[in-house]
C-alpha positions in Angstrom: 15.8 40.8 21.6 18.9 39.2 20.0 18.6 36.1 22.3 14.9 35.7 21.5 15.6 36.0 17.8 18.4 33.4 18.0 16.1 31.0 19.9 13.4 31.4 17.3 15.9 30.6 14.5 17.1 27.5 16.4 13.6 26.3 16.9 12.8 26.9 13.2 15.9 25.0 12.2 15.0 22.1 14.5 11.5 21.9 13.0 12.9 22.0 9.5 15.3 19.1 10.4 12.5 17.0 11.9 10.3 17.6 8.9 13.2 16.6 6.6 13.8 13.4 8.6 10.1 12.5 8.4 10.0 13.2 4.6 13.0 10.9 4.2 11.3 8.1 6.0 8.2 8.2 3.9 7.9 6.3 0.6 6.5 7.7 -2.7 3.6 6.2 -4.7 4.3 3.4 -7.1 1.8 4.8 -9.6 -0.2 8.0 -10.0 -2.9 9.2 -12.3 -4.4 12.7 -12.6 -8.2 12.8 -12.3 -8.7 16.6 -12.2 -6.9 19.6 -13.5 -7.7 22.3 -11.0 -8.1 20.1 -7.9 -11.0 18.7 -5.9 -13.7 19.7 -3.4 -14.2 16.1 -2.3 -13.3 12.5 -3.1 -14.0 9.0 -2.0 -12.8 5.5 -2.9 -14.8 2.3 -2.9 -14.1 0.0 0.0 -11.8 -2.1 -2.1 -10.2 0.9 -3.9 -11.4 -0.3 -7.3 -13.5 2.8 -8.0 -13.4 6.5 -7.2 -15.9 9.4 -7.1 -14.6 12.9 -7.1 -16.1 16.4 -6.9 -13.9 18.5 -9.1 -13.5 22.3 -8.7 -13.7 22.8 -12.5 -15.7 19.9 -13.9 -18.2 18.8 -11.2 -18.7 15.1 -10.3 -17.2 12.0 -12.0 -17.0 8.3 -11.3 -13.7 6.5 -12.2 -12.6 2.9 -12.6 -9.1 2.9 -11.0 -7.6 -0.2 -12.7 -7.5 1.6 -16.0 -7.9 5.2 -14.7 -11.0 5.6 -16.8 -13.7 8.2 -16.2 -16.9 6.2 -16.5 -19.6 8.7 -15.7 -20.0 12.5 -15.3 -22.4 13.2 -12.5 -23.9 16.7 -11.9 -27.1 18.0 -10.3 -28.3 20.2 -13.1 -28.1 19.7 -16.8 -25.5 21.9 -18.5 -23.9 22.9 -15.2 -20.9 21.7 -13.2 -22.0 21.1 -9.6 -19.9 22.0 -6.6 -19.9 18.7 -4.6 -18.8 19.0 -1.0 -19.9 15.5 0.0 -19.5 12.2 -2.0 -19.6 8.6 -1.1 -19.8 5.0 -2.5 -21.7 2.5 -0.5 -20.0 -0.6 0.9 -21.4 -2.9 -1.8 -20.1 -0.6 -4.5 -23.4 -0.6 -6.4 -24.6 2.9 -5.3 -23.0 6.3 -4.8 -24.2 9.7 -3.6 -23.3 13.2 -4.3 -24.1 16.2 -2.2 -23.9 19.9 -3.2 -25.4 22.9 -1.4 -28.9 21.6 -0.5 -29.3 18.9 -3.1 -28.6 15.1 -2.7 -28.5 12.6 -5.5 -28.3 8.8 -5.3 -26.6 7.1 -8.3 -26.5 3.6 -9.7 -22.8 2.8 -10.4 -23.8 0.0 -12.8 -26.0 2.1 -15.1 -24.7 5.5 -14.2 -28.3 6.8 -13.9 -29.7 8.7 -10.9 -32.0 6.7 -8.5 -33.2 9.6 -6.4 -32.9 13.4 -6.2 -33.7 15.2 -2.9 -33.4 18.5 -1.2 -31.9 18.9 2.3 -32.7 21.4 5.1 -29.1 22.7 5.2 -26.0 22.9 3.2 -24.2 19.5 2.9 -20.8 19.3 4.5 -20.2 15.5 4.4 -22.1 12.3 3.8 -21.8 8.5 4.2 -24.0 5.7 2.8 -25.0 2.4 4.5 -24.9 -1.0 2.7 -26.7 -1.0 -0.7 -27.2 2.8 -0.4 -30.3 2.4 1.6 -29.6 5.3 4.0 -27.3 8.3 4.1 -26.0 10.1 7.2 -25.5 13.7 6.2 -23.6 16.4 8.0 -25.2 19.8 7.6 -24.4 23.5 8.4 -27.7 23.8 10.3 -26.2 22.3 13.5 -27.6 18.8 12.7 -26.8 15.6 11.0 -29.7 13.9 9.2 -30.2 10.2 8.7 -31.9 10.1 5.3 -33.9 7.4 3.6 -32.1 8.2 0.3 -34.0 5.6 -1.8 -37.6 6.6 -0.8 -37.1 10.0 0.7 -37.7 11.3 4.2 -35.6 11.8 7.3 -35.4 8.8 9.7 -33.4 10.6 12.5 -32.3 14.2 13.2 -29.1 14.3 15.3 -28.7 17.7 17.0 -25.2 18.7 17.8 -25.4 22.5 18.4 -22.8 23.2 15.7 -22.0 22.7 12.0 -21.3 19.0 11.4 -18.1 18.7 9.3 -17.5 15.0 9.3 -19.7 11.9 9.6 -19.5 8.1 9.3 -22.0 5.2 9.7 -21.5 1.5 10.0 -22.6 -0.5 6.9 -25.6 -2.0 8.8 -26.8 1.5 9.9 -26.7 0.7 13.6 -24.1 3.2 14.7 -23.3 6.7 13.4 -20.6 9.2 14.3 -20.4 13.0 13.9 -17.6 15.6 14.3 -18.6 19.2 14.7 -17.2 22.8 15.1 -17.6 22.6 18.9 -14.8 20.1 19.1 -17.2 17.2 19.8 -17.1 13.7 18.5 -20.5 12.0 19.1 -21.4 8.4 18.8 -25.1 7.8 18.0 -27.6 4.9 18.1 -29.0 5.3 14.6 -32.1 3.3 15.4 -33.2 5.6 18.3 -31.3 8.8 17.5 -29.9 8.8 21.0 -26.3 9.7 22.0 -24.2 6.8 23.2 -21.0 8.6 23.9 -19.6 12.1 23.5 -15.9 12.9 23.4 -14.2 16.3 23.4 -11.1 17.1 21.5 -9.1 20.3 21.5 -10.3 22.0 18.3 -13.0 21.8 15.6 -13.3 18.3 14.3 -11.6 17.5 10.9 -12.4 13.8 10.4 -14.2 10.8 12.0 -14.4 7.1 11.2 -16.0 3.9 12.4 -14.7 0.4 12.0 -17.0 -1.6 9.7 -18.0 -3.9 12.7 -18.7 -0.9 14.9 -16.2 -1.8 17.6 -14.0 1.3 17.2 -14.4 5.0 16.6 -11.8 7.6 15.5 -11.8 11.3 15.7 -9.3 14.0 14.8 -9.3 17.8 15.5 -7.9 20.5 13.2 -4.3 21.1 14.1 -5.1 19.1 17.3 -5.3 15.7 18.9 -6.6 12.5 17.5 -7.9 9.4 19.3 -9.4 6.0 19.0 -12.2 4.9 21.4 -14.0 1.7 22.1 -17.7 2.0 21.1 -18.6 -0.6 23.6 -17.2 1.1 26.7 -16.6 4.6 25.5 -13.1 4.5 26.9 -10.1 5.9 25.1 -8.1 3.1 23.5 -5.3 4.9 21.6 -3.9 8.4 21.3 -2.6 9.1 17.8 0.6 11.1 17.5 -0.2 14.2 15.4 3.0 16.1 15.9 5.3 15.1 18.7 8.4 15.8 16.5 7.0 19.0 15.0 6.4 22.5 16.2 2.7 22.1 16.0 0.1 19.4 15.4 -0.9 18.4 11.9 -4.5 17.8 10.8 -5.6 14.3 9.9 -8.1 14.9 7.1 -9.1 11.3 6.4 -9.0 7.9 8.2 -10.2 4.4 7.5 -10.0 1.2 9.6 -8.8 -2.1 8.1 -11.5 -4.8 7.9 -9.8 -6.8 10.6 -9.5 -3.8 12.9 -5.8 -4.3 13.4 -4.6 -1.1 11.6 -5.9 2.3 10.6 -4.9 4.2 7.5 -4.7 8.0 8.1 -4.1 10.9 5.7 -3.0 14.4 6.6 -3.5 17.8 5.0 0.2 17.8 4.3 -0.1 14.8 2.0 1.3 12.3 4.3 -0.4 8.8 4.6 0.3 6.7 7.7 -0.5 3.1 8.5 -0.7 2.6 12.3 -1.7 -0.1 14.7 -5.1 0.5 16.2 -4.2 -0.9 19.6 -1.0 1.1 20.1 -0.9 3.8 17.5 2.6 2.6 16.5 3.4 3.6 12.9 4.1 0.7 10.6 4.6 2.6 7.3 4.4 6.1 5.8 4.0 7.5 2.3 3.8 11.0 0.7 1.3 11.3 -2.0 2.0 13.0 -5.4 2.5 16.7 -5.1 2.6 19.3 -7.9 6.0 21.0 -7.8 4.6 24.1 -9.4 2.2 24.7 -6.5 3.4 26.4 -3.3 0.8 24.7 -1.2 0.6 20.9 -0.6 -2.1 18.5 -1.4 -4.4 17.2 1.4 -5.5 13.6 1.5 -9.2 13.4 0.7 -9.8 9.7 0.3 -8.2 6.4 1.4 -8.7 2.7 0.9 -7.1 -0.7 1.6 -6.3 -2.7 -1.5 -5.4 -6.3 -1.9 -2.3 -7.5 0.0 0.0 -4.7 1.0 -1.5 -2.2 -1.5 -3.3 1.0 -0.5 -4.9 3.9 -2.4 -5.2 7.6 -1.8 -6.6 10.6 -3.6 -5.2 14.1 -3.0 -6.9 17.5 -3.2 -4.8 18.2 -6.2 -6.7 15.6 -8.2 -4.1 12.8 -8.2 -5.0 9.2 -7.6 -2.1 7.4 -5.8 -1.2 3.7 -5.5 0.9 3.0 -2.4 2.8 -0.2 -1.5 
């Protein structure tokens, strides 16, 4: 028993040392701003990082202009109430946004701040993603499906059956390809015009996050406390295996990911608050940051939203409600 206890202490010390070394290698944000007091259910950044949409635990939905950290609109699904928004997105053009809470879905105009459509969904919304100009929304639901919604006119264009709750979704701006991640550890690539599966990949735990490159060439998927990979959408073959914990005693969860426009790099955020910039072709890490953490809280802040900014600038939003500028 003594030998076992000693070994446990040694392993714990090694894990602590590795974590300390990793922390030292990561940089801090160059600027932060607090967008919510009690934390967030959900968050998204516009493609260029100029705007943010958050689902606050205490104050519902709000749309922000990041250059001046100004809350431009308050968006909720019922007058006089603060909606619990588990899914939010801003379309690639930046002109439309969507909020999803329970079984309600609202399309908003980011110029006027007014709603352009209000719809009911057949299941509770877990995640959502808009196509260009907010024409369609791919919605992950708890009814074992993802629905491809005509969010401007109403109606379901495709029903994608996965056999399990769909936790994460993404869709290309042109609406040609969609991707889902579910509780059965499956990452599925879909033809959104036909509703047919193109490829199905199995990871080693329930799926935490998925992403597609804007041109549809690459797909990303990450499991909770498990493995993460990048695949070619043309061949279905694995391209890169992402390191999620080679130096740690267990894998970490990648909670968010976004590809660069040129497909050369991928920006990934973890539930620990670490943000990593890595090469798509090799998985080699180019740079790391740790987002703003509240010292008064025992738990860390998960990364909920990421975006590439101009030059070597990047943006991240944590579950604690902080907006972070990274360089």
